[in-house]
C-alpha positions in Angstrom: -0.2 0.1 -0.3 2.5 2.5 0.9 4.3 2.0 -2.8 0.8 2.6 -4.0 0.1 6.0 -2.1 3.6 6.7 -3.1 2.5 6.4 -6.9 -1.0 8.2 -6.4 1.2 11.4 -4.6 4.2 11.3 -7.6 1.6 11.1 -10.5 -1.9 11.8 -9.7 -1.3 14.9 -7.4 1.7 16.5 -8.8 0.4 16.2 -12.4 -3.2 16.4 -12.3 -5.1 19.7 -13.6 -7.4 21.5 -10.6 -10.6 22.6 -10.9 -9.5 26.1 -10.8 -7.4 25.5 -14.4 -3.9 25.3 -12.8 -1.7 22.1 -12.2 -0.5 20.7 -9.1 -2.1 20.2 -5.6 -5.0 21.7 -4.5 -8.1 19.3 -6.0 -11.8 20.0 -5.2 -13.7 17.2 -3.3 -14.9 16.0 -6.9 -11.4 15.7 -8.3 -11.0 12.7 -6.3 -13.9 10.2 -7.7 -10.9 8.3 -9.9 -8.9 7.7 -7.3 -8.5 4.1 -6.5 -8.5 2.8 -2.5 -9.2 5.9 -1.2 -9.6 4.4 2.4 -6.0 4.3 3.1 -5.0 7.2 1.6 -5.2 10.4 3.7 -5.4 13.8 1.5 -5.3 17.5 3.0 -7.2 19.9 1.0 -6.1 23.5 0.3 -7.6 25.7 -2.3 -5.2 27.6 -3.6 -5.7 31.5 -4.3 -6.5 32.2 -7.5 -3.9 34.7 -9.1 -6.5 37.3 -9.0 -7.5 37.1 -5.6 -4.2 38.0 -4.0 -3.9 39.5 -0.5 -1.8 41.8 0.3 -1.3 43.8 3.8 -0.3 47.4 3.7 0.5 49.5 6.5 -2.6 50.7 6.7 -3.2 54.8 8.4 0.9 54.9 8.5 1.8 55.8 5.4 1.7 59.2 3.6 2.2 60.5 0.0 2.2 59.0 -3.7 5.4 59.6 -5.3 7.5 61.2 -2.1 6.0 58.4 0.6 6.5 58.6 4.2 6.2 55.7 6.1 6.2 56.8 10.4 6.7 53.7 12.7 7.1 54.0 17.0 5.7 54.9 19.9 5.8 57.2 22.6 7.5 55.1 24.8 9.1 52.4 22.7 12.4 52.1 22.0 12.1 54.6 19.3 10.0 56.5 16.2 11.7 57.4 12.6 10.1 57.1 8.8 11.3 55.1 6.0 10.9 57.6 3.0 10.6 56.1 -0.3 10.8 57.6 -3.3 13.1 60.5 -2.7 14.8 61.3 -6.1 18.9 60.1 -6.5 21.7 62.4 -6.1 20.3 64.9 -3.7 22.9 66.1 -1.1 21.8 65.0 2.7 22.7 64.6 5.7 21.7 64.1 9.2 22.3 67.5 10.1 19.7 68.4 7.8 17.3 66.9 9.6 18.2 67.8 13.3 17.8 71.4 12.7 13.9 71.0 11.9 13.8 68.4 14.8 15.5 70.3 17.4 12.5 72.8 16.5 10.3 70.2 17.7 11.8 68.2 20.6 10.5 69.1 24.1 11.8 70.4 26.5 12.6 73.4 24.9 11.7 76.0 27.2 9.2 76.6 30.5 5.7 76.5 28.1 6.7 72.8 26.2 6.7 69.6 28.0 9.6 69.2 30.5 10.5 65.5 29.1 13.9 65.8 28.0 15.3 64.1 24.7 17.5 65.1 22.6 16.2 63.5 19.6 18.7 63.4 17.8 18.4 61.2 14.5 20.3 58.7 12.7 20.2 58.0 9.0 20.3 54.0 8.5 20.1 53.9 4.7 19.3 55.4 1.5 22.5 57.8 1.8 26.1 57.1 0.2 28.9 59.6 0.3 26.6 62.6 1.5 23.8 62.1 -1.5 20.6 60.2 -1.7 21.1 57.0 -3.7 17.1 56.9 -4.8 16.5 53.7 -2.3 14.3 54.2 0.7 15.8 56.2 3.4 15.5 54.5 6.8 15.4 57.7 9.5 16.0 56.1 13.9 15.7 58.4 16.5 15.9 56.5 19.8 13.6 57.7 22.9 16.0 58.2 26.0 13.7 59.8 29.2 10.8 57.2 29.4 9.1 57.4 32.1 6.2 54.2 31.9 5.1 54.3 35.4 3.4 58.0 35.0 0.7 56.1 32.7 0.0 53.6 35.7 -3.3 54.8 36.6 -4.4 55.8 32.8 -3.8 52.0 31.9 -6.9 51.5 33.9 -8.5 54.7 33.1 -9.6 56.5 30.0 -8.0 60.3 29.5 -11.2 62.1 28.5 -10.7 63.8 24.8 -7.6 61.6 24.3 -7.3 58.5 21.9 -7.1 55.8 24.9 -10.7 54.9 24.5 -11.0 55.1 20.5 -8.0 53.0 20.3 -9.5 50.2 22.9 -12.9 50.3 20.3 -11.0 49.7 17.9 -8.3 47.4 18.2 -9.2 45.7 21.8 -5.8 46.3 22.8 -3.4 49.3 22.9 0.3 50.7 24.1 -0.8 52.4 27.4 1.9 54.5 27.9 2.1 57.9 26.7 -0.9 57.2 24.2 1.4 54.9 22.1 0.8 56.2 18.0 -1.6 58.7 19.0 1.1 60.6 21.0 3.1 63.9 19.2 6.0 61.8 19.5 5.1 60.3 16.3 5.5 62.8 14.4 9.3 62.8 14.6 9.1 60.8 11.4 7.0 63.6 9.9 9.4 66.4 10.8 12.5 64.5 9.7 11.1 63.5 6.2 9.8 67.0 6.0 13.0 68.5 5.9 14.1 66.2 3.0 11.0 67.7 1.0 12.1 71.2 2.1 15.4 70.8 1.1 14.5 69.2 -2.5 11.4 72.2 -2.8 14.0 74.7 -2.5 16.8 73.6 -5.0 14.2 72.4 -7.5 11.8 75.2 -7.4 13.3 77.7 -4.3 10.2 77.2 -2.6 10.4 78.4 1.2 7.4 76.9 3.6 7.6 79.2 7.1 4.7 78.7 9.9 4.2 80.6 13.2 2.0 80.8 15.7 -1.0 83.4 15.3 -3.4 82.7 17.6 -3.3 81.8 21.9 -6.5 81.2 23.2 -7.9 84.7 23.2 -4.7 86.6 22.1 -5.2 87.1 18.5 -2.5 88.4 16.0 -4.7 90.8 13.7 -4.8 90.3 9.8 -2.1 92.4 7.9 0.7 92.6 11.1 2.6 90.3 9.4 3.6 90.4 5.6 3.7 87.4 4.0 6.3 88.5 1.6 8.9 89.3 4.1 8.3 87.7 7.1 11.6 85.7 8.2 12.9 82.6 10.1 14.7 84.3 12.0 11.6 86.6 13.5 10.0 83.5 13.9 12.6 81.8 16.2 13.5 84.7 18.2 10.8 83.8 21.0 9.7 81.0 22.5 5.8 81.1 21.2 7.3 81.2 17.7 5.2 84.3 17.2 7.3 87.0 14.4 5.5 89.7 16.3 7.3 90.9 19.8 4.2 92.6 21.3 1.7 89.4 20.8 4.6 87.1 21.5 4.9 88.0 24.8 0.7 88.4 25.0 0.5 84.5 23.6 3.3 83.5 26.6 1.9 85.4 29.1 -1.7 83.5 28.3 0.3 79.8 28.0 1.7 80.8 31.7 -1.6 81.6 32.9 -2.9 78.2 32.6 0.4 76.5 33.1 0.5 77.1 36.3 -3.1 75.8 37.2 -2.5 72.4 35.5 -4.6 73.8 32.7 -4.5 74.0 28.5 -5.1 76.2 25.7 -5.5 76.0 22.3 -4.7 78.4 19.4 -4.0 79.1 15.3 -0.6 78.2 13.5 -0.3 80.3 10.6 1.9 78.4 7.5 3.1 80.5 4.1 4.6 79.0 0.9 6.3 81.3 -0.9 7.4 80.9 -4.7 5.0 77.6 -5.2 5.1 76.8 -9.4 1.9 77.2 -11.1 0.0 74.2 -12.1 0.6 71.8 -8.5 -2.6 70.3 -7.7 -5.1 68.2 -9.4 -8.7 68.7 -10.7 -11.9 67.1 -8.3 -10.8 65.0 -5.6 -7.3 65.5 -5.6 -7.6 69.5 -5.3 -4.3 71.1 -3.7 -6.6 72.3 -0.9 -7.8 68.6 -0.3 -4.5 67.2 -0.3 -3.1 69.9 2.2 -6.4 69.3 4.7 -6.0 65.8 5.2 -2.0 66.6 5.7 -2.7 69.3 8.2 -5.8 67.0 10.2 -3.9 64.2 10.2 -1.8 66.3 13.0 -2.2 65.5 16.6 -4.7 68.1 18.1 -5.6 69.7 14.8 -9.4 70.8 14.9 -9.6 72.6 11.6 -7.7 74.4 8.7 -8.6 77.2 5.8 -6.9 78.9 3.1 -7.2 81.9 1.8 -10.4 84.3 3.3 -11.2 81.1 5.0 -14.4 81.3 6.8 -14.2 85.3 6.9 -15.1 84.9 2.9 -18.6 83.9 3.5 -19.2 87.5 4.9 -18.1 88.7 1.5 -19.2 89.5 -1.8 -17.8 88.2 -5.3 -17.3 91.6 -6.1 -15.2 92.1 -2.5 -13.5 88.7 -2.9 -12.5 87.8 -6.5 -8.5 88.1 -7.4 -8.3 90.5 -10.2 -5.8 89.2 -12.7 -3.0 91.8 -14.2 0.3 91.4 -15.9 3.5 92.7 -14.3 6.4 93.7 -15.5 7.6 90.5 -16.5 4.7 89.6 -18.4 3.6 87.2 -15.8 -0.3 86.9 -15.1 -0.4 87.9 -11.3 -3.5 88.6 -9.0 -3.7 91.8 -7.3 -4.8 90.7 -4.4 -5.0 87.1 -3.3 -7.6 85.8 -1.0 -7.7 82.7 -2.6 -4.7 82.1 -0.4 -2.6 81.0 -4.1 -4.8 78.1 -5.2 -7.7 78.4 -7.8 -10.1 75.5 -8.6 -7.6 72.8 -6.4 -4.4 74.1 -8.7 -1.9 76.6 -7.5 -1.6 80.0 -9.3 2.0 81.1 -8.3 1.2 83.5 -5.6 1.8 82.9 -1.9 -0.1 79.8 -0.8 -1.3 80.4 3.0 -3.4 78.7 5.2 -4.1 78.5 8.9 -4.4 75.0 11.4 -6.6 75.6 14.5 -5.7 73.5 17.4 -7.4 72.0 20.5 -5.9 72.4 23.9 -3.8 69.5 24.8 -5.9 66.6 26.0 -3.8 65.4 29.0 -4.1 68.4 31.7 -3.1 68.2 35.7 -6.7 68.6 36.8 -8.6 65.8 38.1 -11.5 64.8 35.9 -14.4 62.2 35.9 -14.2 59.0 33.2 -14.3 55.9 33.2 -12.0 52.6 33.6 -12.0 50.2 31.0 -13.9 47.6 33.1 -16.7 50.4 32.4 -16.7 52.0 36.1 -16.9 55.4 37.0 -13.8 57.2 38.1 -11.4 60.4 38.8 -8.4 60.6 36.9 -5.5 62.6 37.8 -3.0 62.6 34.9 0.6 62.4 35.3 3.7 62.5 33.3 4.7 65.4 31.4 2.6 67.4 29.1 2.2 70.7 26.9 0.4 73.3 28.2 -0.1 74.7 24.6 0.9 72.5 21.4 1.2 75.5 19.4 4.9 76.5 20.0 6.2 72.7 18.7 3.4 72.3 16.2 5.1 74.9 14.1 7.7 72.5 12.3 5.1 69.8 12.4 2.7 72.2 10.0 5.7 73.1 8.1 6.5 69.3 7.4 3.3 68.5 6.1 2.5 71.1 4.2 6.7 70.6 2.4 5.4 66.4 2.0 2.3 67.9 0.5 4.4 70.1 -2.1 7.0 67.8 -3.4 4.4 64.9 -4.2 2.6 67.2 -6.0 5.9 69.0 -7.7 6.8 65.3 -8.7 3.3 64.3 -9.9 3.4 67.6 -11.8 6.7 66.7 -13.5 5.6 63.7 -14.3 2.4 64.2 -16.4 2.6 67.8 -17.5 6.3 68.3 -18.5 6.8 65.0 -20.1 6.9 66.5 -23.2 7.9 70.1 -24.1 5.9 72.7 -22.1 3.1 75.3 -23.8 5.8 78.7 -23.5 2.4 80.5 -24.2 1.1 79.2 -20.9 3.0 77.0 -19.0 6.5 77.6 -17.0 8.6 74.8 -15.6 8.2 73.9 -12.1 12.0 74.6 -12.2 11.4 78.6 -12.9 10.5 80.7 -9.8 7.3 82.6 -10.7 8.8 86.0 -9.9 11.3 85.7 -12.8 14.2 86.1 -10.5 17.4 83.3 -11.6 17.9 81.0 -8.8 20.6 79.9 -7.6 20.7 76.4 -6.4 21.6 75.8 -2.5 22.7 72.7 -1.3 
């Protein structure tokens, strides 16, 4: 019988045609009728997947971008955090110092109005670089967590923090990392900021694009419209104070507002304004992939965001068309421009060459040092006094995060524009190359 079994295995099973049209193992029960002595043969049936029905596992919710792809990883109190960048052009001069400058603006412990957690956020590039140049292969960036205090979260592992992601992560996954919020922690944004530094450099070298963000509102302290000139505001002005507001008078008012709630164990929110200068015309695609839609997704994916508006934003609802429309004119260089910019540099979902500006609203930090009513994972009502180290206001550290997401959107759209609309010679009567500054000045690439 053993010989018969071997003969069946080598001939009928390995050479037979399956019911799905293929060859080899994978018979359906009806295929077994021709076998002799079925009682002495043990058969394991397993239908192989049809090629058209292959299953794929993707990193759901952790990847951003279409051409310049960024996948972030890591948790607040795990071994470390970082990102993997795919699609970065080769031969870009790049070092850890490029990323570190941006990470230093995002790191905790910068001042009394940010979380006192002490992290240097020192990054290490583990792949994708050779002799100081990108190779075109995936760039892997790692930042270790060095100042962990998991014991601060012992009570929060049992009770849900109000307005935090503790409860919803449990509702979705049935399990979560209870130390520091896991993936919902703002520490996840380290990977975004590192990747944003690369995107910024590409944009600057290729098209002369400059992206700046600053705090324009903290709680009830609002920087009035027109105080900041979008065309002339500088990084030095923004970085001149700990709240990152370019106007010294309002910066001090904002700092005072944060100090007032910080000593009470409470928190406040506000608004970050972001501008992108010298953006090429033509970025963005009609209907579902409008440039505003891509920006909105990017900004709303940041922790603690609650809204985003472009150009005149919601105030445009108070105007009439004759007041709101941006009239066209031809400048001294023969370039079509707009006299006003209530559209915020985007019309029909496509950049028009004017300065892009948007405002991103951030809510107060969810974790505060006051007792709050909540429930445990066992559905028992209780009081929770959150421990640990948290920002009384996320805005100062959110500035580089907003800049990074804006850069990731623009570099992705820049690549899309080159791939589609500069594949063949451009129509010089209507188009300009993305490598040509909109203001007509000569751009010298800076590395």
